[in-house]
C-alpha positions in Angstrom: 0.0 0.0 0.0 1.2 3.5 -0.7 0.5 6.9 0.9 0.9 10.3 -0.6 1.4 13.9 0.4 1.0 17.2 -1.2 4.0 19.5 -1.5 5.4 22.3 -3.6 8.0 22.1 -6.3 10.3 24.5 -4.4 10.2 22.9 -1.0 13.5 21.2 -0.4 12.3 19.0 2.5 10.8 15.6 2.4 7.3 15.7 4.1 7.7 12.1 5.1 11.1 12.2 6.8 11.6 16.0 7.6 8.0 17.0 8.4 8.7 19.8 10.8 11.2 21.5 8.4 8.9 20.8 5.4 5.9 22.3 7.3 7.9 25.4 8.4 9.0 26.1 4.8 5.5 25.6 3.5 3.9 27.9 6.1 6.7 30.5 5.9 6.2 30.8 2.1 2.4 31.2 2.4 1.4 27.9 0.7 -0.5 26.4 3.7 -0.7 23.1 1.8 -2.1 21.1 4.8 -5.0 23.5 5.2 -5.6 23.7 1.5 -5.7 19.9 1.3 -8.0 19.7 4.3 -10.5 22.1 2.5 -10.5 19.9 -0.6 -10.4 16.4 0.7 -13.8 15.0 1.9 -12.5 12.7 4.6 -14.7 11.4 7.4 -14.7 9.3 10.6 -17.4 7.3 8.9 -14.9 6.1 6.2 -12.3 3.5 6.7 -8.6 4.4 6.8 -8.2 3.1 3.2 -11.1 5.1 2.0 -9.8 8.3 3.6 -6.3 7.7 2.1 -8.0 7.3 -1.4 -10.0 10.5 -0.8 -6.8 12.4 0.1 -5.1 11.1 -3.0 -8.1 12.2 -5.1 -8.0 15.6 -3.6 -4.2 15.9 -4.2 -4.8 14.9 -7.8 -7.5 17.6 -8.2 -5.3 20.3 -6.6 -2.5 19.4 -9.1 -4.9 19.2 -12.0 -6.4 22.7 -11.4 -3.2 24.4 -10.2 -2.7 27.4 -12.5 0.8 28.1 -11.3 2.1 24.6 -11.4 3.6 24.8 -7.9 2.1 21.6 -6.4 3.3 18.0 -6.7 2.5 14.7 -5.2 5.1 12.6 -3.4 4.5 8.9 -2.5 5.9 6.3 -0.1 5.2 2.7 0.3 3.7 1.8 3.7 5.2 -1.0 5.7 2.6 -3.7 6.4 1.4 -3.8 9.9 2.3 -7.1 11.8 -0.7 -9.4 12.3 -2.1 -9.4 15.8 -2.3 -12.9 17.4 -5.5 -13.6 19.2 
């Protein structure tokens, strides 16, 4: 399974491994990518984690598709499978 995040083309930090620096750069430059994504993505507590991840990716794709300045991009990472819980 993969997860994705929204970032900008000029942000030198990796949002997966350098989140605090990435976020600071994003906010300092006025992009507010997290807030923007939160306004576009229709996530819900009623949806499963997988459904919410799919909705976030859909929203990221829409942001990139309709981005007139071409500043946004999507970055992806593979998720490590969670170990099975013995019962």
